[in-house]
KEGUVO-279235 format. One line per 4 residues: number of its first residue (from 0); their letters; for each residue x, y, z of C-alpha. Coordinates in steps of 0.001 Angstrom, whole numbers, always signed. Layout:
N
NUM> A> X:Y:Z ~ ... .
REM end
This chain:
237
0> MKRF> +9664:-56211:+3135 ~ +7337:-54125:+5411 ~ +7969:-56834:+8215 ~ +11468:-56248:+8287 .
4> LIPI> +11688:-52593:+8436 ~ +9631:-51940:+11745 ~ +12238:-54456:+13767 ~ +14650:-51885:+12134 .
8> LTAI> +13116:-49169:+13091 ~ +12642:-50355:+16612 ~ +16080:-51197:+16941 ~ +17351:-47627:+16078 .
12> LSAS> +15275:-45747:+18214 ~ +15865:-47999:+21031 ~ +20046:-47031:+20639 ~ +19059:-43670:+20249 .
16> ALAQ> +17553:-43419:+23852 ~ +20468:-45432:+25160 ~ +22814:-42928:+23329 ~ +21447:-39757:+25516 .
20> PAPV> +22961:-38855:+28241 ~ +20866:-39315:+31895 ~ +19409:-36298:+32936 ~ +21573:-34332:+35585 .
24> PPPD> +19659:-34212:+38810 ~ +19607:-30530:+40313 ~ +22262:-30009:+42809 ~ +21076:-29882:+46264 .
28> TVSV> +20666:-26527:+47788 ~ +19847:-24380:+50983 ~ +17880:-21039:+50826 ~ +18202:-18484:+53347 .
32> TGSG> +17425:-15162:+54031 ~ +19733:-12709:+55908 ~ +19248:-9078:+57156 ~ +21820:-6206:+57909 .
36> RISV> +21067:-3245:+59916 ~ +22830:+84:+59432 ~ +22582:+3542:+61142 ~ +22634:+6577:+59748 .
40> TPDR> +22578:+10532:+60129 ~ +19499:+12496:+58911 ~ +20097:+15005:+57105 ~ +16701:+16464:+56113 .
44> FSFN> +13797:+17465:+57919 ~ +9890:+18579:+57330 ~ +7107:+20336:+60066 ~ +4084:+21626:+59694 .
48> ATVQ> +3198:+24911:+60644 ~ -596:+25904:+60882 ~ -2057:+29356:+61459 ~ -5634:+29243:+63143 .
52> TISP> -8030:+32451:+62892 ~ -11437:+32759:+64300 ~ -13519:+35991:+63369 ~ -17329:+36665:+63373 .
56> TVEE> -17295:+36540:+59448 ~ -15721:+34574:+56751 ~ -13944:+37467:+55443 ~ -12438:+38628:+58836 .
60> AVNE> -11076:+35239:+59788 ~ -9698:+35010:+56304 ~ -8166:+38676:+55911 ~ -6497:+37942:+59805 .
64> NNRK> -5658:+34725:+58300 ~ -3562:+35821:+55305 ~ -2120:+38400:+57053 ~ -633:+36206:+59617 .
68> VAAV> +438:+33426:+57068 ~ +2171:+36229:+55291 ~ +4114:+36926:+57934 ~ +4978:+32962:+58983 .
72> IAAL> +6063:+32790:+55127 ~ +8118:+35779:+55579 ~ +9753:+35045:+58680 ~ +11091:+31427:+57493 .
76> KAAG> +12594:+32830:+54264 ~ +14079:+35231:+56897 ~ +15528:+32296:+59150 ~ +16748:+30474:+55868 .
80> AKSE> +14206:+28835:+54303 ~ +13609:+28749:+50363 ~ +10770:+29563:+48686 ~ +10465:+25876:+46780 .
84> EIQT> +11013:+24652:+51136 ~ +8011:+25974:+51578 ~ +4649:+24882:+50539 ~ +512:+25083:+51567 .
88> SNFS> -568:+22042:+52532 ~ -4195:+22444:+53717 ~ -6672:+25206:+54070 ~ -9724:+25374:+55369 .
92> IYPQ> -12796:+27285:+57292 ~ -15487:+25874:+59688 ~ -18431:+27470:+61153 ~ -18008:+27991:+64696 .
96> QDYS> -21750:+26772:+66063 ~ -23635:+27651:+69210 ~ -25726:+24432:+70475 ~ -26601:+25458:+73380 .
100> QQQQ> -30165:+26123:+72250 ~ -30443:+22685:+69878 ~ -32548:+20858:+73396 ~ -35408:+23471:+72496 .
104> GKLP> -36030:+22442:+69307 ~ -33539:+25319:+67380 ~ -31140:+24818:+64833 ~ -27344:+25572:+66140 .
108> RVVG> -26110:+29301:+65396 ~ -23232:+30168:+63520 ~ -21436:+32834:+65901 ~ -18119:+33017:+63991 .
112> YQVS> -16001:+30723:+61122 ~ -12334:+29370:+62062 ~ -10083:+29347:+59448 ~ -6738:+27058:+59171 .
116> NSIT> -3550:+27232:+56398 ~ -1216:+24957:+57206 ~ +2593:+25306:+55767 ~ +4857:+22430:+55233 .
120> VVKK> +8639:+23112:+55594 ~ +11128:+20801:+54071 ~ +14560:+21638:+54308 ~ +17977:+19631:+54581 .
124> QVAD> +20520:+20829:+57125 ~ +18836:+19755:+60085 ~ +20541:+22144:+62586 ~ +18200:+24992:+61069 .
128> AGRL> +15398:+22453:+62228 ~ +15135:+24479:+65960 ~ +15228:+28085:+63974 ~ +12631:+27877:+61450 .
132> LQAA> +10208:+26349:+64137 ~ +11273:+29319:+66742 ~ +10433:+31624:+63590 ~ +7308:+30039:+62524 .
136> IAAG> +6263:+30363:+66430 ~ +7268:+33669:+66667 ~ +5580:+35188:+63637 ~ +2451:+33785:+64834 .
140> VNQT> +1964:+29850:+63877 ~ -355:+28806:+66687 ~ -209:+24407:+65915 ~ +2689:+22814:+64851 .
144> SGLT> +3129:+19236:+64616 ~ +4446:+16470:+62165 ~ +8271:+17036:+63294 ~ +10197:+14351:+61538 .
148> FSVS> +13925:+13578:+60423 ~ +15067:+11689:+57858 ~ +17759:+10579:+54787 ~ +17431:+12224:+51528 .
152> DSTR> +19891:+9699:+50127 ~ +17600:+6936:+49391 ~ +21170:+4790:+48475 ~ +23279:+6175:+51802 .
156> GRDE> +24290:+2749:+53757 ~ +23253:+591:+50767 ~ +26674:-1259:+50324 ~ +27176:-1630:+53540 .
160> GLRA> +23870:-2666:+54420 ~ +23856:-5487:+51616 ~ +27171:-6550:+52442 ~ +25815:-6959:+56146 .
164> AFAD> +22524:-8738:+54789 ~ +24646:-11028:+52895 ~ +27360:-11891:+55725 ~ +24200:-13011:+57599 .
168> ARAK> +22693:-15262:+54644 ~ +26173:-16911:+54430 ~ +26385:-17904:+58074 ~ +22614:-19108:+58272 .
172> ASLL> +23540:-21374:+55486 ~ +27227:-22308:+56863 ~ +25068:-22905:+60059 ~ +22620:-24924:+58287 .
176> AQAA> +24918:-27373:+56104 ~ +27124:-28135:+59160 ~ +23972:-29281:+61275 ~ +23067:-31838:+58061 .
180> GRTL> +26832:-32686:+57620 ~ +27386:-31238:+54626 ~ +30030:-28425:+53651 ~ +28487:-25156:+51878 .
184> GPAM> +29213:-24304:+48527 ~ +28889:-21118:+46340 ~ +25867:-18383:+46088 ~ +23889:-19881:+43201 .
188> TITE> +21086:-17462:+43330 ~ +20818:-13682:+45000 ~ +17488:-11575:+45485 ~ +17879:-8484:+47174 .
192> IGSQ> +14208:-8455:+49192 ~ +14040:-4643:+49788 ~ +15427:-1920:+52317 ~ +12992:+16:+54591 .
196> SPQP> +13066:+2091:+57760 ~ +12295:-710:+60679 ~ +11014:+2677:+62592 ~ +9283:+5465:+61546 .
200> PRPM> +10648:+9112:+61098 ~ +10644:+10177:+64607 ~ +8037:+12881:+65285 ~ +8548:+15528:+68050 .
204> GARV> +5419:+14669:+70078 ~ +2070:+14770:+68919 ~ +1257:+19126:+68612 ~ +2590:+22341:+69978 .
208> MAAV> +515:+25186:+71467 ~ +2560:+28642:+71551 ~ +2502:+31671:+70981 ~ +5698:+33543:+70978 .
212> VAEQ> +8955:+31791:+72758 ~ +11917:+33879:+73710 ~ +14616:+31060:+72915 ~ +15106:+28530:+69538 .
216> VPVE> +13083:+25547:+70123 ~ +16000:+22808:+70868 ~ +15313:+19690:+68760 ~ +17602:+16351:+68055 .
220> SGTE> +17711:+14540:+64926 ~ +19425:+11118:+66760 ~ +20276:+8369:+63688 ~ +17828:+6514:+61359 .
224> ELLF> +18268:+2841:+61629 ~ +17883:+1306:+57735 ~ +17286:-2834:+57079 ~ +18297:-4265:+54186 .
228> TVSV> +17096:-8409:+53442 ~ +18703:-10588:+50572 ~ +17587:-13834:+50049 ~ +20529:-16317:+49079 .
232> VFAL> +20213:-19954:+47509 ~ +23090:-21937:+48174 ~ +24841:-24964:+46643 ~ +25905:-27841:+49470 .
236> K> +28440:-30608:+48971 .
REM end
């Protein structure tokens, strides 16, 4: 009886295997990336303002620096900056040393102390940048740096940028499909690679050393370019 069961089972399994549909091969596809560049107008600026003082003793240097920084903060607020838009970003004390007698085997002599207090101002309304810079300089700031303009809302220009990136990807895919003698089909997958600013924020030069300037500091915010990139897989017909 067992001799007859083996051929029967073999026939059943063979018939079952033949009844299963053949696997469908994956559709032919073309994978491309597309990019879209959008120019937007900055709506936020920031800059660093530093007060440096040098005095024979630490106490004198700190006290003098405190008075000047307090005057700078008051001037910034009077010019339109709010308390939450002003932040202390650095405070340091360095000894000023005389190395003239070092060749005689003597240690450097401390002749004074330099105190630096840096304030970072971050504010919207880019039209206020020149006025706030001028107010800080006139109040006692003797070093400024890092004036930059940026876009506060990261979604600004996103929709337009993504559409432009997809259109760029589709144009590339159409060209490749045509070159291969095929017809471009629908998009199978779309992946946003990300957005970035191709150029760093525009600085206002390196550093500005000044005492009191009669007129408002002239500044221009210009525009900021945003780059959007997508990866798309299209079907080929």
